[in-house]
C-alpha positions in Angstrom: 28.3 9.5 34.6 28.9 11.6 31.5 25.6 13.5 31.5 21.9 13.2 32.3 19.3 14.3 29.7 15.7 15.1 30.8 13.1 14.7 28.0 9.7 16.4 28.3 7.9 13.1 27.9 5.7 11.7 30.7 4.7 8.0 31.2 1.2 8.8 29.9 2.4 9.5 26.3 1.2 7.0 23.6 -0.6 4.9 26.2 -1.9 2.4 23.6 1.6 1.3 22.8 3.2 -1.9 24.1 6.2 -4.1 23.6 5.5 -4.7 19.9 5.2 -0.9 19.1 8.4 -0.2 21.0 10.4 -2.9 19.3 8.9 -1.9 15.9 10.3 1.6 16.4 13.8 0.2 17.2 13.6 -2.2 14.3 12.6 0.5 11.8 15.6 2.7 12.9 17.9 -0.3 12.4 16.3 -1.1 9.0 16.6 2.6 7.9 20.2 2.6 8.9 20.9 -0.5 6.8 19.0 1.1 3.8 21.1 4.3 4.2 24.4 2.4 4.6 24.8 -1.1 3.0 27.9 -1.6 5.3 25.7 -1.3 8.3 24.4 -4.8 9.4 21.0 -5.1 11.0 21.0 -6.8 14.4 17.9 -8.8 15.7 18.5 -11.6 18.0 16.7 -13.2 21.0 18.4 -15.1 23.8 15.7 -17.3 25.3 17.8 -18.4 28.3 18.4 -14.8 29.4 15.1 -13.6 28.0 17.0 -10.8 26.3 16.2 -9.2 22.9 18.9 -7.2 21.1 18.0 -4.8 18.3 20.4 -2.5 16.5 22.8 -1.8 13.7 26.5 -1.7 13.2 28.7 1.1 11.8 26.7 3.9 13.3 26.3 6.0 16.4 23.6 8.0 18.2 24.4 11.6 18.9 23.0 13.1 22.1 21.2 15.7 20.1 18.9 12.9 18.7 17.3 12.9 22.2 15.6 16.2 21.2 12.1 15.7 19.9 11.9 16.6 16.2 15.6 15.8 15.4 15.9 13.4 12.6 18.2 12.8 9.6 15.4 11.1 7.6 12.7 13.7 7.2 13.2 14.1 3.4 14.1 10.5 2.7 11.1 8.6 1.2 13.2 5.4 1.1 13.1 4.9 4.8 10.3 3.8 7.1 10.7 6.4 9.8 9.9 10.0 9.0 9.2 11.7 12.3 12.4 11.5 14.4 10.5 10.4 17.5 10.8 6.7 17.0 13.4 5.4 19.4 12.6 8.0 22.1 9.0 6.7 22.2 10.3 3.2 22.3 12.4 4.0 25.4 9.4 5.7 27.0 7.2 2.7 26.4 9.8 0.1 27.6 10.6 2.1 30.8 6.9 2.5 31.5 6.4 -1.2 31.1 9.3 -2.0 33.5 11.6 -3.4 30.8 15.3 -2.6 31.6 17.1 -1.3 28.6 20.8 -0.9 28.0 21.9 1.0 24.9 25.4 0.3 23.7 26.4 3.3 21.6 30.0 3.4 20.4 32.1 4.6 23.4 29.1 5.1 25.7 26.3 3.2 27.4 22.9 4.9 27.8 20.2 3.9 30.2 16.7 5.3 30.2 14.5 5.6 33.2 11.7 7.7 34.7 12.7 10.3 37.3 10.5 12.8 39.2 11.1 16.4 38.0 10.7 19.2 40.6 10.5 21.7 37.8 7.5 19.9 36.1 6.2 18.2 39.2 5.8 15.0 37.2 7.8 11.9 36.3 9.7 12.4 33.0 11.8 10.3 30.8 15.5 10.6 31.6 18.5 9.2 29.8 21.8 8.8 31.6 25.1 8.5 29.6 28.1 6.5 30.9 31.5 5.7 29.6 31.6 2.1 28.1 34.3 -0.3 29.4 35.0 -1.1 25.7 33.9 0.4 22.4 30.9 -1.1 20.6 30.8 -1.0 16.8 27.4 0.5 16.3 24.2 0.9 18.4 22.3 -1.9 20.1 19.3 -1.8 22.3 19.4 -4.7 24.8 15.9 -5.2 26.3 15.8 -7.5 29.3 13.0 -9.7 30.6 11.4 -10.2 27.2 9.3 -13.3 27.7 8.8 -16.0 25.2 5.2 -14.8 24.7 6.5 -11.3 24.1 9.0 -12.6 21.5 6.3 -14.6 19.8 4.1 -11.5 19.5 7.0 -9.6 17.9 7.9 -12.4 15.4 4.3 -12.6 14.2 4.6 -9.0 13.0 8.2 -9.0 11.7 9.5 -10.7 8.6 13.3 -10.6 8.9 15.0 -10.8 5.6 11.8 -10.9 3.6 12.2 -9.6 0.0 10.6 -6.3 -0.6 7.8 -5.6 -3.0 6.6 -9.2 -2.9 3.2 -10.9 -2.8 2.9 -13.1 0.3 1.1 -16.3 -0.6 1.2 -18.0 2.8 -2.3 -18.4 4.4 -1.3 -17.0 7.8 -0.2 -13.8 6.1 -3.4 -13.3 4.1 -4.6 -9.7 4.2 -1.5 -8.5 6.1 0.4 -5.5 4.9 4.1 -5.1 5.8 6.5 -2.3 5.0 10.2 -3.2 5.1 9.2 -6.4 6.8 7.3 -4.6 9.6 3.6 -5.2 10.1 1.4 -2.2 9.3 -2.2 -3.3 9.1 -4.6 -6.1 8.1 -7.2 -5.6 5.5 -9.6 -8.6 5.4 -10.7 -7.9 1.8 -7.3 -8.6 0.5 -6.8 -12.0 -1.0 -3.0 -12.1 -0.2 -0.4 -10.4 2.0 2.2 -7.9 0.8 5.6 -6.6 1.8 6.3 -3.2 0.3 9.5 -1.2 0.3 9.4 2.0 2.4 9.2 4.2 -0.7 5.9 2.6 -1.9 3.7 3.4 1.1 3.5 6.5 3.3 2.6 5.7 6.9 1.4 7.7 9.8 3.5 8.2 12.9 2.2 5.0 14.5 3.2 3.0 11.4 -0.3 1.4 11.7 -2.2 3.2 9.0 -1.8 3.5 5.3 -4.2 4.7 2.6 -6.2 1.7 1.4 -6.2 3.2 -2.1 -2.4 3.3 -2.0 -2.2 -0.3 -0.8 -4.6 -1.5 -3.6 -2.7 0.5 -6.2 0.7 -0.7 -5.1 -0.5 -4.3 -4.9 -1.9 -4.0 -8.4 1.6 -2.9 -9.6 3.0 -6.1 -8.0 0.4 -8.3 -9.8 1.2 -6.6 -13.1 4.7 -7.8 -12.9 4.1 -11.1 -11.0 3.7 -13.5 -14.0 1.1 -15.4 -11.9 -1.6 -15.0 -14.5 -3.9 -17.7 -13.0 -4.1 -16.0 -9.6 -4.4 -12.6 -11.1 -7.4 -13.6 -13.2 -9.0 -15.3 -10.2 -8.6 -12.0 -8.2 -10.1 -10.0 -11.0 -13.2 -12.3 -11.2 -13.6 -11.9 -7.4 -13.3 -8.1 -7.6 -10.5 -8.2 -5.0 -8.7 -4.9 -4.1 -5.4 -6.7 -4.8 -5.9 -6.2 -8.6 -8.3 -3.3 -8.7 -5.8 -1.1 -10.6 -3.9 -3.6 -12.8 -3.1 -2.5 -16.3 -1.7 -5.8 -17.7 1.3 -4.4 -19.4 2.5 -7.9 -20.4 1.1 -9.2 -23.7 1.1 -12.8 -22.3 -1.0 -11.8 -19.4 -3.4 -9.9 -21.6 -3.8 -13.0 -23.8 -4.3 -15.3 -20.8 -7.1 -13.1 -19.3 -8.8 -12.8 -22.6 -8.6 -16.5 -23.4 -9.9 -17.5 -20.0 -12.9 -15.2 -20.2 -13.8 -16.2 -23.8 -13.4 -19.9 -22.9 -15.9 -19.5 -20.0 -18.4 -17.3 -21.8 -17.5 -16.9 -25.5 -20.5 -14.9 -26.6 -21.1 -12.8 -23.5 -20.5 -9.1 -23.3 -19.0 -8.2 -19.9 -21.1 -5.7 -17.9 -20.6 -4.3 -14.4 -24.0 -3.0 -13.4 -27.6 -4.2 -13.4 -28.6 -1.2 -15.5 -25.9 -1.9 -18.1 -27.0 -5.6 -18.2 -30.7 -4.6 -18.7 -29.9 -2.3 -21.6 -27.8 -5.0 -23.3 -30.4 -7.8 -22.7 -33.1 -5.6 -24.3 -31.2 -5.6 -27.5 -30.8 -9.3 -27.6 -27.2 -9.6 -26.3 -25.8 -12.2 -24.0 -24.2 -10.6 -21.0 -22.0 -11.7 -18.1 -21.8 -9.5 -15.0 -18.2 -9.0 -13.7 -16.4 -6.6 -11.4 -15.8 -3.2 -13.0 -12.0 -3.5 -13.3 -12.3 -6.8 -15.2 -15.0 -5.3 -17.5 -12.9 -2.4 -18.3 -9.8 -4.5 -19.1 -11.8 -7.0 -21.3 -13.4 -4.2 -23.3 -10.1 -2.5 -23.8 -8.5 -5.8 -25.1 -11.4 -7.1 -27.2 -14.0 -5.6 -29.5 -17.1 -7.5 -28.4 -19.8 -7.9 -31.2 -22.7 -5.6 -30.9 -26.0 -5.8 -32.8 -25.3 -4.6 -36.3 -28.9 -5.0 -37.6 -31.1 -2.2 -38.9 -30.5 1.2 -40.5 -27.8 3.5 -39.4 -30.4 5.6 -37.6 -31.8 2.5 -35.8 -28.3 1.5 -34.8 -27.5 5.0 -33.5 -30.8 5.1 -31.5 -29.9 1.7 -30.0 -26.4 2.9 -29.1 -27.9 6.1 -27.6 -30.3 4.0 -25.5 -27.5 1.7 -24.3 -24.7 4.1 -23.6 -26.2 7.6 -23.5 -26.2 7.7 -19.7 -22.4 7.2 -19.6 -21.8 10.4 -21.6 -21.4 13.9 -20.1 -23.9 16.7 -20.9 -22.0 17.8 -23.9 -21.6 14.3 -25.2 -25.3 13.6 -24.9 -26.2 16.8 -26.8 -23.8 15.8 -29.6 -25.2 12.3 -29.8 -28.8 13.6 -29.8 -27.8 15.9 -32.8 -26.2 13.1 -34.7 -29.3 10.8 -34.2 -31.6 13.6 -35.4 -29.4 14.4 -38.4 -29.2 10.8 -39.4 -33.0 10.6 -40.0 -32.8 12.9 -43.0 -29.2 12.0 -44.1 -29.0 12.3 -47.9 -25.4 11.1 -48.3 -22.4 13.2 -49.4 -23.0 15.9 -52.0 -22.3 15.2 -55.7 -19.1 16.7 -56.9 -19.9 20.2 -58.2 -23.4 20.3 -56.8 -23.4 23.8 -55.5 -26.8 23.5 -53.9 -25.7 20.6 -51.6 -22.0 21.4 -51.2 -21.0 21.6 -47.6 -24.3 20.0 -46.4 -24.4 16.5 -44.8 -28.2 16.2 -44.6 -31.4 17.7 -45.8 -33.5 20.0 -43.8 
């Protein structure tokens, strides 16, 4: 034995974690290594006959100091999944607690984790023993023994090896599922599709199981803006799905498609998003169609819908005030009130040289 390292981690730590969470941590370390070094190949293979799962990466080595909690080389790298430095230590703890034997092939050494009773702490703590390897291994691999077929199936349901990053996942079985770097993060039932984001797109908590729903919706909208799938995008907008809540439609072709579809369905209807908005429009004789707010905003940005142009300027201003006054802030409301009041006695622009009316836009 080269050395024995005692970690201040008891079997009761992260009790909610199981085989998937442990393998996920090992995978994210291997993925991060591949991201940092293109020459480093990711290893993920299962041997059903031996019930052995191997996870790792080539062209790298684990230094003993990484067994210290808080030690990481990725803390400031937003392009990697892991940010906390605890990942593989927690994985070893969970696997040892669950009675999975683990052999770590690490360059010239072999590491083996286990629990040993500590007289100093009067508790079982995680211990890693280091041995000389009979032959050098090019990289780091975690060989997990006694991984059943059921365990492996659970893992492969939550891992998409080789899946392209920043992609919309159209498969029905992936609906609502969010992945980062191919690793499952969470499921949001309101989502119409699944997504696989690159690690720099979403910031995760330590458990890799939580991401801001706003961030997910925003990043999904970015993917849809560039997708070219105009039909599905418009369908999502009509349903009010969070997938497209923040689309901006930067492509002219997509803009045209959305506008054409809406006008073909309801050519004379002004899009509204609330009952109050619809009521105000209906009172002035407009045809309306209620749609989700993001679609309404996009449509009104792209197209000048026809408003009621009948009546005097004052009548039109009063109608506008009634329809949209509630949407203005206090200063805007005061200004609109003043314009409506001034329009009642508007006398037109002053005649050239008329000193009495010069500088005045209305009569008192």
